N, C-alpha and C positions, 0 to 999 in steps of 0.2 A: 504494500500500500504506500502511496506517496505521502510524505511527511513534510510539513513546513519547518525548516530549520530555525526559523525565527519564533513562530508561535507554538511550535511543537504539536500541532493538530494533525491528525491523520485524515486523508481524503480518499474517496473511491477512485478506482482506476479511471484514467481519462482526464482527470483534472491535472493541469500542469503548473498553475500559479495559485497562490493562496489568495482567496477572495478578501481576506482581512488586511493583509500587509503587502500584497502584490509581489511577494518573494517567490522565486521559482522553487517548486517542490523537488525534493530528493527522493529517490527510491529508498525503501526501508534498509537495504543492505549498505547504502552509501551514507546514511544518516548516523552521525556519531552522537549518542545521547550525552547530555550534560552530566557533569559529576554528580554523584549522589549527595543528598543532603546528609552531611555528617558533622558532628561537632568539631572535627578537626579542620573542616573547610570553611565554616561560616561562624561569624561572631556577632554578638549583639552590638548594634550601633546606636539605637534610639528606642525609647519606649514611651508610651503615652496611654491615656485612658480613652482616647477618641480615635476610632478607626480612620476617619477621614484625614486626620493629620498624618498618620502613618502612610496612608495611600498617596497623599500629595507628595510627601518626601520621597517615597519609593519611586513615584513616577518621575520626579525631578532627577533622582539618582540614575534611573534607567536612561533618561535623556542625556545624561552626562557620561554614558557608557560605563556606569558602575552597577554591576549586578546586585540586585537587592530583592528580598522577599519578606513577607509579613507572616507572623505567627500570632493569631488573635486568640486570646484566652478570655474574650469577652463572652459572658453568658447573657444571651438576649432574653432569657426568661427572668433574669434578675437585674433590673436597671439600677445600676449603682456605679460608684467610682471607687478608686482605691485599688487594693490588691485583687479584688474580685473582678476587675475589668482591665486587665493588662493587655496591651497590644504592642508587640515587639517587632522591630524592624532589624533584620539581619543582613549583613553584607559578607562577601568573601573575605577571608582573613587578610589577604594581601592588599585589599582595597580599603581596609578600615581607616587608616590615617587620612586618605583622600576623602572618604565618605564623611568622616567627622568634620573635616575642614569645610566641606561643601554644605553640610547641615548647619554648621555654625554661621556661615555666611548667609545662608537662606533665612535663618531665624533672625539675624541681626539687620537684614535689609529693611529699609524704611518702605512702607507702602506708598504706592503712587498717590500723589495729591490730586484731588478732583480739579478739573479745569473749570474755571468760572466762565459762565456763558454771558 
């Protein structure tokens, strides 16, 4: 089955480009799967109690070519904050310093001022 090397979705035979990202699909035997999620390869870079914050930072990191993933321990059945609703953002170990610098710059950036009409 053809696989998108970017999105990692499988498609039926006959499809040659990913409809989501327009990347040319690879045959299963040519596709190299990414490294497995192991504690040795990924480290915690950021944590929050709000999923949207982690998702925004992850998307910005991915845009800067820093691989990142989210582990949400948020229990949707129990709305609360604190230790019961931890959302963690992990990056590859070798990207940690760059990711932390990027996150700090993002957090300290001043929001755009509204333009007066």
